[in-house]
mmCIF file as Biopython writes it, N, C-alpha, C and O atoms, coordinates in Angstrom:
data_model
#
loop_
_atom_site.group_PDB
_atom_site.id
_atom_site.type_symbol
_atom_site.label_atom_id
_atom_site.label_alt_id
_atom_site.label_comp_id
_atom_site.label_asym_id
_atom_site.label_entity_id
_atom_site.label_seq_id
_atom_site.pdbx_PDB_ins_code
_atom_site.Cartn_x
_atom_site.Cartn_y
_atom_site.Cartn_z
_atom_site.occupancy
_atom_site.B_iso_or_equiv
_atom_site.auth_seq_id
_atom_site.auth_asym_id
_atom_site.pdbx_PDB_model_num
ATOM 1   N N  . MET A ? 1  ? 4.919   143.815 111.376 1.0 0.0 1  A 1 
ATOM 2   C CA . MET A ? 1  ? 3.975   144.844 110.975 1.0 0.0 1  A 1 
ATOM 3   C C  . MET A ? 1  ? 4.449   145.463 109.652 1.0 0.0 1  A 1 
ATOM 4   O O  . MET A ? 1  ? 5.631   145.760 109.480 1.0 0.0 1  A 1 
ATOM 5   N N  . ILE A ? 2  ? 3.532   145.644 108.750 1.0 0.0 2  A 1 
ATOM 6   C CA . ILE A ? 2  ? 3.839   146.253 107.463 1.0 0.0 2  A 1 
ATOM 7   C C  . ILE A ? 2  ? 3.703   147.770 107.590 1.0 0.0 2  A 1 
ATOM 8   O O  . ILE A ? 2  ? 2.702   148.278 108.094 1.0 0.0 2  A 1 
ATOM 9   N N  . ILE A ? 3  ? 4.727   148.477 107.123 1.0 0.0 3  A 1 
ATOM 10  C CA . ILE A ? 3  ? 4.691   149.939 107.153 1.0 0.0 3  A 1 
ATOM 11  C C  . ILE A ? 3  ? 3.949   150.424 105.919 1.0 0.0 3  A 1 
ATOM 12  O O  . ILE A ? 3  ? 4.269   150.039 104.794 1.0 0.0 3  A 1 
ATOM 13  N N  . ARG A ? 4  ? 2.953   151.276 106.143 1.0 0.0 4  A 1 
ATOM 14  C CA . ARG A ? 4  ? 2.194   151.833 105.025 1.0 0.0 4  A 1 
ATOM 15  C C  . ARG A ? 4  ? 2.793   153.163 104.617 1.0 0.0 4  A 1 
ATOM 16  O O  . ARG A ? 4  ? 3.238   153.943 105.459 1.0 0.0 4  A 1 
ATOM 17  N N  . GLU A ? 5  ? 2.801   153.415 103.314 1.0 0.0 5  A 1 
ATOM 18  C CA . GLU A ? 5  ? 3.342   154.661 102.786 1.0 0.0 5  A 1 
ATOM 19  C C  . GLU A ? 5  ? 2.251   155.720 102.658 1.0 0.0 5  A 1 
ATOM 20  O O  . GLU A ? 5  ? 1.060   155.415 102.592 1.0 0.0 5  A 1 
ATOM 21  N N  . CYS A ? 6  ? 2.692   156.958 102.627 1.0 0.0 6  A 1 
ATOM 22  C CA . CYS A ? 6  ? 1.815   158.102 102.410 1.0 0.0 6  A 1 
ATOM 23  C C  . CYS A ? 6  ? 1.097   157.947 101.073 1.0 0.0 6  A 1 
ATOM 24  O O  . CYS A ? 6  ? 1.684   157.477 100.098 1.0 0.0 6  A 1 
ATOM 25  N N  . SER A ? 7  ? -0.164  158.340 101.030 1.0 0.0 7  A 1 
ATOM 26  C CA . SER A ? 7  ? -0.969  158.240 99.811  1.0 0.0 7  A 1 
ATOM 27  C C  . SER A ? 7  ? -0.666  159.340 98.797  1.0 0.0 7  A 1 
ATOM 28  O O  . SER A ? 7  ? -1.100  159.248 97.648  1.0 0.0 7  A 1 
ATOM 29  N N  . ARG A ? 8  ? 0.064   160.369 99.194  1.0 0.0 8  A 1 
ATOM 30  C CA . ARG A ? 8  ? 0.370   161.462 98.271  1.0 0.0 8  A 1 
ATOM 31  C C  . ARG A ? 8  ? 1.310   160.968 97.170  1.0 0.0 8  A 1 
ATOM 32  O O  . ARG A ? 8  ? 2.264   160.240 97.447  1.0 0.0 8  A 1 
ATOM 33  N N  . PRO A ? 9  ? 1.043   161.361 95.929  1.0 0.0 9  A 1 
ATOM 34  C CA . PRO A ? 9  ? 1.909   160.943 94.830  1.0 0.0 9  A 1 
ATOM 35  C C  . PRO A ? 9  ? 3.368   161.353 95.065  1.0 0.0 9  A 1 
ATOM 36  O O  . PRO A ? 9  ? 3.642   162.453 95.544  1.0 0.0 9  A 1 
ATOM 37  N N  . SER A ? 10 ? 4.272   160.478 94.732  1.0 0.0 10 A 1 
ATOM 38  C CA . SER A ? 10 ? 5.722   160.691 94.831  1.0 0.0 10 A 1 
ATOM 39  C C  . SER A ? 10 ? 6.245   160.775 96.255  1.0 0.0 10 A 1 
ATOM 40  O O  . SER A ? 10 ? 7.419   161.090 96.450  1.0 0.0 10 A 1 
ATOM 41  N N  . CYS A ? 11 ? 5.428   160.508 97.246  1.0 0.0 11 A 1 
ATOM 42  C CA . CYS A ? 11 ? 5.888   160.526 98.634  1.0 0.0 11 A 1 
ATOM 43  C C  . CYS A ? 11 ? 6.063   159.095 99.110  1.0 0.0 11 A 1 
ATOM 44  O O  . CYS A ? 11 ? 5.173   158.261 98.947  1.0 0.0 11 A 1 
ATOM 45  N N  . ARG A ? 12 ? 7.196   158.825 99.688  1.0 0.0 12 A 1 
ATOM 46  C CA . ARG A ? 12 ? 7.474   157.493 100.226 1.0 0.0 12 A 1 
ATOM 47  C C  . ARG A ? 12 ? 7.553   157.516 101.753 1.0 0.0 12 A 1 
ATOM 48  O O  . ARG A ? 12 ? 8.058   156.579 102.371 1.0 0.0 12 A 1 
ATOM 49  N N  . GLY A ? 13 ? 7.044   158.606 102.358 1.0 0.0 13 A 1 
ATOM 50  C CA . GLY A ? 13 ? 7.079   158.727 103.811 1.0 0.0 13 A 1 
ATOM 51  C C  . GLY A ? 13 ? 6.173   157.706 104.481 1.0 0.0 13 A 1 
ATOM 52  O O  . GLY A ? 13 ? 5.201   157.233 103.892 1.0 0.0 13 A 1 
ATOM 53  N N  . GLU A ? 14 ? 6.508   157.377 105.717 1.0 0.0 14 A 1 
ATOM 54  C CA . GLU A ? 14 ? 5.705   156.426 106.493 1.0 0.0 14 A 1 
ATOM 55  C C  . GLU A ? 14 ? 4.405   157.094 106.942 1.0 0.0 14 A 1 
ATOM 56  O O  . GLU A ? 14 ? 4.428   158.176 107.527 1.0 0.0 14 A 1 
ATOM 57  N N  . ALA A ? 15 ? 3.297   156.456 106.671 1.0 0.0 15 A 1 
ATOM 58  C CA . ALA A ? 15 ? 1.983   156.993 107.048 1.0 0.0 15 A 1 
ATOM 59  C C  . ALA A ? 15 ? 1.825   156.990 108.562 1.0 0.0 15 A 1 
ATOM 60  O O  . ALA A ? 15 ? 2.174   156.019 109.232 1.0 0.0 15 A 1 
ATOM 61  N N  . VAL A ? 16 ? 1.289   158.101 109.099 1.0 0.0 16 A 1 
ATOM 62  C CA . VAL A ? 16 ? 1.054   158.215 110.542 1.0 0.0 16 A 1 
ATOM 63  C C  . VAL A ? 16 ? -0.385  158.584 110.870 1.0 0.0 16 A 1 
ATOM 64  O O  . VAL A ? 16 ? -0.815  158.443 112.015 1.0 0.0 16 A 1 
ATOM 65  N N  . THR A ? 17 ? -1.144  159.061 109.864 1.0 0.0 17 A 1 
ATOM 66  C CA . THR A ? 17 ? -2.543  159.421 110.080 1.0 0.0 17 A 1 
ATOM 67  C C  . THR A ? 17 ? -3.390  158.910 108.916 1.0 0.0 17 A 1 
ATOM 68  O O  . THR A ? 17 ? -2.881  158.584 107.844 1.0 0.0 17 A 1 
ATOM 69  N N  . THR A ? 18 ? -4.694  158.853 109.164 1.0 0.0 18 A 1 
ATOM 70  C CA . THR A ? 18 ? -5.646  158.500 108.107 1.0 0.0 18 A 1 
ATOM 71  C C  . THR A ? 18 ? -6.617  159.663 107.945 1.0 0.0 18 A 1 
ATOM 72  O O  . THR A ? 18 ? -7.154  160.191 108.919 1.0 0.0 18 A 1 
ATOM 73  N N  . LEU A ? 19 ? -6.828  160.045 106.694 1.0 0.0 19 A 1 
ATOM 74  C CA . LEU A ? 19 ? -7.703  161.163 106.360 1.0 0.0 19 A 1 
ATOM 75  C C  . LEU A ? 19 ? -8.943  160.627 105.651 1.0 0.0 19 A 1 
ATOM 76  O O  . LEU A ? 19 ? -8.850  159.762 104.781 1.0 0.0 19 A 1 
ATOM 77  N N  . THR A ? 20 ? -10.089 161.148 106.031 1.0 0.0 20 A 1 
ATOM 78  C CA . THR A ? 20 ? -11.333 160.827 105.329 1.0 0.0 20 A 1 
ATOM 79  C C  . THR A ? 20 ? -12.110 162.126 105.113 1.0 0.0 20 A 1 
ATOM 80  O O  . THR A ? 20 ? -11.931 163.107 105.836 1.0 0.0 20 A 1 
ATOM 81  N N  . TYR A ? 21 ? -12.965 162.104 104.110 1.0 0.0 21 A 1 
ATOM 82  C CA . TYR A ? 21 ? -13.814 163.254 103.806 1.0 0.0 21 A 1 
ATOM 83  C C  . TYR A ? 21 ? -15.251 162.916 104.161 1.0 0.0 21 A 1 
ATOM 84  O O  . TYR A ? 21 ? -15.716 161.802 103.921 1.0 0.0 21 A 1 
ATOM 85  N N  . ASP A ? 22 ? -15.947 163.883 104.734 1.0 0.0 22 A 1 
ATOM 86  C CA . ASP A ? 22 ? -17.382 163.784 104.968 1.0 0.0 22 A 1 
ATOM 87  C C  . ASP A ? 22 ? -18.012 164.871 104.103 1.0 0.0 22 A 1 
ATOM 88  O O  . ASP A ? 22 ? -18.140 166.023 104.519 1.0 0.0 22 A 1 
ATOM 89  N N  . TYR A ? 23 ? -18.398 164.483 102.904 1.0 0.0 23 A 1 
ATOM 90  C CA . TYR A ? 23 ? -18.892 165.451 101.926 1.0 0.0 23 A 1 
ATOM 91  C C  . TYR A ? 23 ? -20.194 166.108 102.371 1.0 0.0 23 A 1 
ATOM 92  O O  . TYR A ? 23 ? -20.402 167.297 102.127 1.0 0.0 23 A 1 
ATOM 93  N N  . ARG A ? 24 ? -21.060 165.355 103.013 1.0 0.0 24 A 1 
ATOM 94  C CA . ARG A ? 24 ? -22.355 165.899 103.438 1.0 0.0 24 A 1 
ATOM 95  C C  . ARG A ? 24 ? -22.180 167.055 104.416 1.0 0.0 24 A 1 
ATOM 96  O O  . ARG A ? 24 ? -22.893 168.056 104.339 1.0 0.0 24 A 1 
ATOM 97  N N  . ASP A ? 25 ? -21.218 166.910 105.345 1.0 0.0 25 A 1 
ATOM 98  C CA . ASP A ? 25 ? -21.012 167.937 106.364 1.0 0.0 25 A 1 
ATOM 99  C C  . ASP A ? 25 ? -19.828 168.853 106.058 1.0 0.0 25 A 1 
ATOM 100 O O  . ASP A ? 25 ? -19.460 169.680 106.893 1.0 0.0 25 A 1 
ATOM 101 N N  . SER A ? 26 ? -19.229 168.720 104.881 1.0 0.0 26 A 1 
ATOM 102 C CA . SER A ? 26 ? -18.065 169.523 104.471 1.0 0.0 26 A 1 
ATOM 103 C C  . SER A ? 26 ? -16.946 169.469 105.508 1.0 0.0 26 A 1 
ATOM 104 O O  . SER A ? 26 ? -16.439 170.495 105.961 1.0 0.0 26 A 1 
ATOM 105 N N  . LEU A ? 27 ? -16.576 168.241 105.868 1.0 0.0 27 A 1 
ATOM 106 C CA . LEU A ? 27 ? -15.532 168.019 106.871 1.0 0.0 27 A 1 
ATOM 107 C C  . LEU A ? 27 ? -14.389 167.197 106.296 1.0 0.0 27 A 1 
ATOM 108 O O  . LEU A ? 27 ? -14.595 166.274 105.509 1.0 0.0 27 A 1 
ATOM 109 N N  . VAL A ? 28 ? -13.190 167.554 106.707 1.0 0.0 28 A 1 
ATOM 110 C CA . VAL A ? 28 ? -12.013 166.736 106.476 1.0 0.0 28 A 1 
ATOM 111 C C  . VAL A ? 28 ? -11.653 166.194 107.855 1.0 0.0 28 A 1 
ATOM 112 O O  . VAL A ? 28 ? -11.410 166.968 108.780 1.0 0.0 28 A 1 
ATOM 113 N N  . VAL A ? 29 ? -11.616 164.883 107.998 1.0 0.0 29 A 1 
ATOM 114 C CA . VAL A ? 29 ? -11.361 164.266 109.297 1.0 0.0 29 A 1 
ATOM 115 C C  . VAL A ? 29 ? -10.010 163.562 109.259 1.0 0.0 29 A 1 
ATOM 116 O O  . VAL A ? 29 ? -9.762  162.714 108.402 1.0 0.0 29 A 1 
ATOM 117 N N  . VAL A ? 30 ? -9.139  163.926 110.203 1.0 0.0 30 A 1 
ATOM 118 C CA . VAL A ? 30 ? -7.805  163.344 110.301 1.0 0.0 30 A 1 
ATOM 119 C C  . VAL A ? 30 ? -7.670  162.717 111.678 1.0 0.0 30 A 1 
ATOM 120 O O  . VAL A ? 30 ? -7.945  163.354 112.695 1.0 0.0 30 A 1 
ATOM 121 N N  . GLY A ? 31 ? -7.246  161.464 111.697 1.0 0.0 31 A 1 
ATOM 122 C CA . GLY A ? 31 ? -7.083  160.779 112.970 1.0 0.0 31 A 1 
ATOM 123 C C  . GLY A ? 31 ? -5.896  159.846 112.927 1.0 0.0 31 A 1 
ATOM 124 O O  . GLY A ? 31 ? -5.148  159.827 111.949 1.0 0.0 31 A 1 
ATOM 125 N N  . PRO A ? 32 ? -5.720  159.076 113.973 1.0 0.0 32 A 1 
ATOM 126 C CA . PRO A ? 32 ? -4.620  158.116 114.012 1.0 0.0 32 A 1 
ATOM 127 C C  . PRO A ? 32 ? -4.709  157.156 112.828 1.0 0.0 32 A 1 
ATOM 128 O O  . PRO A ? 32 ? -5.788  156.940 112.277 1.0 0.0 32 A 1 
ATOM 129 N N  . LEU A ? 33 ? -3.598  156.597 112.449 1.0 0.0 33 A 1 
ATOM 130 C CA . LEU A ? 33 ? -3.553  155.649 111.345 1.0 0.0 33 A 1 
ATOM 131 C C  . LEU A ? 33 ? -4.507  154.493 111.631 1.0 0.0 33 A 1 
ATOM 132 O O  . LEU A ? 33 ? -4.440  153.872 112.691 1.0 0.0 33 A 1 
ATOM 133 N N  . SER A ? 34 ? -5.386  154.211 110.688 1.0 0.0 34 A 1 
ATOM 134 C CA . SER A ? 34 ? -6.343  153.123 110.876 1.0 0.0 34 A 1 
ATOM 135 C C  . SER A ? 34 ? -5.589  151.789 110.927 1.0 0.0 34 A 1 
ATOM 136 O O  . SER A ? 34 ? -4.536  151.652 110.306 1.0 0.0 34 A 1 
ATOM 137 N N  . PRO A ? 35 ? -6.115  150.820 111.655 1.0 0.0 35 A 1 
ATOM 138 C CA . PRO A ? 35 ? -5.428  149.528 111.786 1.0 0.0 35 A 1 
ATOM 139 C C  . PRO A ? 35 ? -5.235  148.813 110.447 1.0 0.0 35 A 1 
ATOM 140 O O  . PRO A ? 35 ? -4.251  148.099 110.254 1.0 0.0 35 A 1 
ATOM 141 N N  . THR A ? 36 ? -6.167  149.008 109.536 1.0 0.0 36 A 1 
ATOM 142 C CA . THR A ? 36 ? -6.061  148.393 108.214 1.0 0.0 36 A 1 
ATOM 143 C C  . THR A ? 36 ? -6.344  149.460 107.162 1.0 0.0 36 A 1 
ATOM 144 O O  . THR A ? 36 ? -7.073  150.414 107.435 1.0 0.0 36 A 1 
ATOM 145 N N  . PRO A ? 37 ? -5.784  149.316 105.972 1.0 0.0 37 A 1 
ATOM 146 C CA . PRO A ? 37 ? -6.068  150.301 104.915 1.0 0.0 37 A 1 
ATOM 147 C C  . PRO A ? 37 ? -7.565  150.317 104.575 1.0 0.0 37 A 1 
ATOM 148 O O  . PRO A ? 37 ? -8.200  149.269 104.458 1.0 0.0 37 A 1 
ATOM 149 N N  . GLU A ? 38 ? -8.098  151.499 104.423 1.0 0.0 38 A 1 
ATOM 150 C CA . GLU A ? 38 ? -9.506  151.668 104.090 1.0 0.0 38 A 1 
ATOM 151 C C  . GLU A ? 38 ? -9.613  152.139 102.643 1.0 0.0 38 A 1 
ATOM 152 O O  . GLU A ? 38 ? -8.836  152.998 102.227 1.0 0.0 38 A 1 
ATOM 153 N N  . PRO A ? 39 ? -10.545 151.608 101.872 1.0 0.0 39 A 1 
ATOM 154 C CA . PRO A ? 39 ? -10.610 151.947 100.447 1.0 0.0 39 A 1 
ATOM 155 C C  . PRO A ? 39 ? -10.989 153.393 100.143 1.0 0.0 39 A 1 
ATOM 156 O O  . PRO A ? 39 ? -10.632 153.908 99.083  1.0 0.0 39 A 1 
ATOM 157 N N  . HIS A ? 40 ? -11.703 154.058 101.046 1.0 0.0 40 A 1 
ATOM 158 C CA . HIS A ? 40 ? -12.162 155.425 100.765 1.0 0.0 40 A 1 
ATOM 159 C C  . HIS A ? 40 ? -11.493 156.453 101.670 1.0 0.0 40 A 1 
ATOM 160 O O  . HIS A ? 40 ? -12.075 157.494 101.974 1.0 0.0 40 A 1 
ATOM 161 N N  . SER A ? 41 ? -10.281 156.157 102.094 1.0 0.0 41 A 1 
ATOM 162 C CA . SER A ? 41 ? -9.532  157.085 102.934 1.0 0.0 41 A 1 
ATOM 163 C C  . SER A ? 41 ? -8.098  157.161 102.432 1.0 0.0 41 A 1 
ATOM 164 O O  . SER A ? 41 ? -7.689  156.407 101.549 1.0 0.0 41 A 1 
ATOM 165 N N  . TYR A ? 42 ? -7.355  158.074 103.003 1.0 0.0 42 A 1 
ATOM 166 C CA . TYR A ? 42 ? -5.984  158.325 102.571 1.0 0.0 42 A 1 
ATOM 167 C C  . TYR A ? 42 ? -5.067  158.283 103.783 1.0 0.0 42 A 1 
ATOM 168 O O  . TYR A ? 42 ? -5.375  158.871 104.819 1.0 0.0 42 A 1 
ATOM 169 N N  . ASP A ? 43 ? -3.955  157.597 103.657 1.0 0.0 43 A 1 
ATOM 170 C CA . ASP A ? 43 ? -2.949  157.568 104.708 1.0 0.0 43 A 1 
ATOM 171 C C  . ASP A ? 43 ? -1.923  158.647 104.404 1.0 0.0 43 A 1 
ATOM 172 O O  . ASP A ? 43 ? -1.465  158.772 103.269 1.0 0.0 43 A 1 
ATOM 173 N N  . LEU A ? 44 ? -1.561  159.429 105.421 1.0 0.0 44 A 1 
ATOM 174 C CA . LEU A ? 44 ? -0.629  160.538 105.222 1.0 0.0 44 A 1 
ATOM 175 C C  . LEU A ? 44 ? 0.563   160.440 106.164 1.0 0.0 44 A 1 
ATOM 176 O O  . LEU A ? 44 ? 0.441   159.971 107.295 1.0 0.0 44 A 1 
ATOM 177 N N  . CYS A ? 45 ? 1.719   160.892 105.681 1.0 0.0 45 A 1 
ATOM 178 C CA . CYS A ? 45 ? 2.906   160.982 106.519 1.0 0.0 45 A 1 
ATOM 179 C C  . CYS A ? 45 ? 2.775   162.241 107.394 1.0 0.0 45 A 1 
ATOM 180 O O  . CYS A ? 45 ? 1.846   163.030 107.221 1.0 0.0 45 A 1 
ATOM 181 N N  . ALA A ? 46 ? 3.709   162.416 108.325 1.0 0.0 46 A 1 
ATOM 182 C CA . ALA A ? 46 ? 3.662   163.567 109.233 1.0 0.0 46 A 1 
ATOM 183 C C  . ALA A ? 46 ? 3.768   164.891 108.479 1.0 0.0 46 A 1 
ATOM 184 O O  . ALA A ? 46 ? 3.080   165.852 108.822 1.0 0.0 46 A 1 
ATOM 185 N N  . VAL A ? 47 ? 4.622   164.952 107.458 1.0 0.0 47 A 1 
ATOM 186 C CA . VAL A ? 47 ? 4.801   166.190 106.697 1.0 0.0 47 A 1 
ATOM 187 C C  . VAL A ? 47 ? 3.494   166.596 106.013 1.0 0.0 47 A 1 
ATOM 188 O O  . VAL A ? 47 ? 3.087   167.755 106.097 1.0 0.0 47 A 1 
ATOM 189 N N  . HIS A ? 48 ? 2.841   165.660 105.344 1.0 0.0 48 A 1 
ATOM 190 C CA . HIS A ? 48 ? 1.604   165.994 104.640 1.0 0.0 48 A 1 
ATOM 191 C C  . HIS A ? 48 ? 0.434   166.203 105.607 1.0 0.0 48 A 1 
ATOM 192 O O  . HIS A ? 48 ? -0.499  166.942 105.291 1.0 0.0 48 A 1 
ATOM 193 N N  . THR A ? 49 ? 0.471   165.576 106.758 1.0 0.0 49 A 1 
ATOM 194 C CA . THR A ? 49 ? -0.550  165.836 107.770 1.0 0.0 49 A 1 
ATOM 195 C C  . THR A ? 49 ? -0.442  167.283 108.250 1.0 0.0 49 A 1 
ATOM 196 O O  . THR A ? 49 ? -1.454  167.967 108.400 1.0 0.0 49 A 1 
ATOM 197 N N  . ASP A ? 50 ? 0.793   167.751 108.492 1.0 0.0 50 A 1 
ATOM 198 C CA . ASP A ? 50 ? 0.998   169.119 108.974 1.0 0.0 50 A 1 
ATOM 199 C C  . ASP A ? 50 ? 0.641   170.167 107.920 1.0 0.0 50 A 1 
ATOM 200 O O  . ASP A ? 50 ? 0.205   171.265 108.266 1.0 0.0 50 A 1 
ATOM 201 N N  . ARG A ? 51 ? 0.820   169.844 106.655 1.0 0.0 51 A 1 
ATOM 202 C CA . ARG A ? 51 ? 0.546   170.791 105.560 1.0 0.0 51 A 1 
ATOM 203 C C  . ARG A ? 51 ? -0.907  170.767 105.091 1.0 0.0 51 A 1 
ATOM 204 O O  . ARG A ? 51 ? -1.281  171.528 104.198 1.0 0.0 51 A 1 
ATOM 205 N N  . LEU A ? 52 ? -1.707  169.925 105.668 1.0 0.0 52 A 1 
ATOM 206 C CA . LEU A ? 52 ? -3.073  169.719 105.217 1.0 0.0 52 A 1 
ATOM 207 C C  . LEU A ? 52 ? -3.911  170.992 105.290 1.0 0.0 52 A 1 
ATOM 208 O O  . LEU A ? 52 ? -3.878  171.713 106.287 1.0 0.0 52 A 1 
ATOM 209 N N  . SER A ? 53 ? -4.649  171.254 104.242 1.0 0.0 53 A 1 
ATOM 210 C CA . SER A ? 53 ? -5.616  172.354 104.239 1.0 0.0 53 A 1 
ATOM 211 C C  . SER A ? 53 ? -6.917  171.818 103.653 1.0 0.0 53 A 1 
ATOM 212 O O  . SER A ? 53 ? -6.933  170.810 102.946 1.0 0.0 53 A 1 
ATOM 213 N N  . ALA A ? 54 ? -7.990  172.508 103.960 1.0 0.0 54 A 1 
ATOM 214 C CA . ALA A ? 54 ? -9.315  172.082 103.494 1.0 0.0 54 A 1 
ATOM 215 C C  . ALA A ? 54 ? -9.815  173.028 102.417 1.0 0.0 54 A 1 
ATOM 216 O O  . ALA A ? 54 ? -9.390  174.181 102.353 1.0 0.0 54 A 1 
ATOM 217 N N  . PRO A ? 55 ? -10.713 172.544 101.574 1.0 0.0 55 A 1 
ATOM 218 C CA . PRO A ? 55 ? -11.323 173.442 100.589 1.0 0.0 55 A 1 
ATOM 219 C C  . PRO A ? 55 ? -12.055 174.585 101.285 1.0 0.0 55 A 1 
ATOM 220 O O  . PRO A ? 55 ? -12.469 174.456 102.437 1.0 0.0 55 A 1 
ATOM 221 N N  . GLN A ? 56 ? -12.209 175.690 100.588 1.0 0.0 56 A 1 
ATOM 222 C CA . GLN A ? 56 ? -12.900 176.843 101.156 1.0 0.0 56 A 1 
ATOM 223 C C  . GLN A ? 56 ? -14.293 176.425 101.617 1.0 0.0 56 A 1 
ATOM 224 O O  . GLN A ? 56 ? -15.030 175.766 100.883 1.0 0.0 56 A 1 
ATOM 225 N N  . GLY A ? 57 ? -14.642 176.813 102.838 1.0 0.0 57 A 1 
ATOM 226 C CA . GLY A ? 57 ? -15.955 176.503 103.393 1.0 0.0 57 A 1 
ATOM 227 C C  . GLY A ? 57 ? -16.000 175.176 104.149 1.0 0.0 57 A 1 
ATOM 228 O O  . GLY A ? 57 ? -17.019 174.843 104.755 1.0 0.0 57 A 1 
ATOM 229 N N  . TRP A ? 58 ? -14.912 174.422 104.117 1.0 0.0 58 A 1 
ATOM 230 C CA . TRP A ? 58 ? -14.842 173.147 104.825 1.0 0.0 58 A 1 
ATOM 231 C C  . TRP A ? 58 ? -14.096 173.337 106.148 1.0 0.0 58 A 1 
ATOM 232 O O  . TRP A ? 58 ? -13.340 174.292 106.325 1.0 0.0 58 A 1 
ATOM 233 N N  . GLN A ? 59 ? -14.331 172.403 107.065 1.0 0.0 59 A 1 
ATOM 234 C CA . GLN A ? 59 ? -13.635 172.405 108.345 1.0 0.0 59 A 1 
ATOM 235 C C  . GLN A ? 59 ? -12.754 171.156 108.435 1.0 0.0 59 A 1 
ATOM 236 O O  . GLN A ? 59 ? -13.038 170.125 107.826 1.0 0.0 59 A 1 
ATOM 237 N N  . ILE A ? 60 ? -11.677 171.285 109.213 1.0 0.0 60 A 1 
ATOM 238 C CA . ILE A ? 60 ? -10.819 170.138 109.480 1.0 0.0 60 A 1 
ATOM 239 C C  . ILE A ? 60 ? -11.043 169.728 110.927 1.0 0.0 60 A 1 
ATOM 240 O O  . ILE A ? 60 ? -10.973 170.556 111.835 1.0 0.0 60 A 1 
ATOM 241 N N  . VAL A ? 61 ? -11.309 168.462 111.131 1.0 0.0 61 A 1 
ATOM 242 C CA . VAL A ? 61 ? -11.440 167.900 112.478 1.0 0.0 61 A 1 
ATOM 243 C C  . VAL A ? 61 ? -10.260 166.971 112.681 1.0 0.0 61 A 1 
ATOM 244 O O  . VAL A ? 61 ? -10.047 166.049 111.894 1.0 0.0 61 A 1 
ATOM 245 N N  . ARG A ? 62 ? -9.491  167.210 113.735 1.0 0.0 62 A 1 
ATOM 246 C CA . ARG A ? 62 ? -8.311  166.385 114.026 1.0 0.0 62 A 1 
ATOM 247 C C  . ARG A ? 62 ? -8.553  165.638 115.332 1.0 0.0 62 A 1 
ATOM 248 O O  . ARG A ? 62 ? -8.815  166.239 116.374 1.0 0.0 62 A 1 
ATOM 249 N N  . TYR A ? 63 ? -8.460  164.329 115.250 1.0 0.0 63 A 1 
ATOM 250 C CA . TYR A ? 63 ? -8.563  163.479 116.424 1.0 0.0 63 A 1 
ATOM 251 C C  . TYR A ? 63 ? -7.149  163.115 116.871 1.0 0.0 63 A 1 
ATOM 252 O O  . TYR A ? 63 ? -6.363  162.573 116.094 1.0 0.0 63 A 1 
ATOM 253 N N  . VAL A ? 64 ? -6.837  163.414 118.119 1.0 0.0 64 A 1 
ATOM 254 C CA . VAL A ? 64 ? -5.517  163.125 118.648 1.0 0.0 64 A 1 
ATOM 255 C C  . VAL A ? 64 ? -5.686  162.169 119.821 1.0 0.0 64 A 1 
ATOM 256 O O  . VAL A ? 64 ? -6.512  162.392 120.706 1.0 0.0 64 A 1 
ATOM 257 N N  . VAL A ? 65 ? -4.900  161.109 119.815 1.0 0.0 65 A 1 
ATOM 258 C CA . VAL A ? 65 ? -4.950  160.143 120.901 1.0 0.0 65 A 1 
ATOM 259 C C  . VAL A ? 65 ? -3.923  160.566 121.949 1.0 0.0 65 A 1 
ATOM 260 O O  . VAL A ? 65 ? -2.742  160.721 121.640 1.0 0.0 65 A 1 
ATOM 261 N N  . ALA A ? 66 ? -4.372  160.751 123.176 1.0 0.0 66 A 1 
ATOM 262 C CA . ALA A ? 66 ? -3.463  161.125 124.267 1.0 0.0 66 A 1 
ATOM 263 C C  . ALA A ? 66 ? -2.646  159.903 124.688 1.0 0.0 66 A 1 
ATOM 264 O O  . ALA A ? 66 ? -3.151  158.781 124.739 1.0 0.0 66 A 1 
ATOM 265 N N  . ASP A ? 67 ? -1.394  160.148 124.983 1.0 0.0 67 A 1 
ATOM 266 C CA . ASP A ? 67 ? -0.516  159.049 125.414 1.0 0.0 67 A 1 
ATOM 267 C C  . ASP A ? 67 ? -0.805  158.619 126.818 1.0 0.0 67 A 1 
ATOM 268 O O  . ASP A ? 67 ? -0.155  157.708 127.330 1.0 0.0 67 A 1 
#
């Protein structure tokens, strides 16, 4: 398995989540790392996932997979 890196500039952390934007509904959606890299999404490490904030007026939706 190939380890994917965080999409944030200068970060070499291992990606653990995938972030996508839904501009129409003003949503930031964060979920488990997608099985394959997606061209219009961002892979984030745990540190950047925890620090994530949304633009004013937007909501963050977090999908968590139960073990």
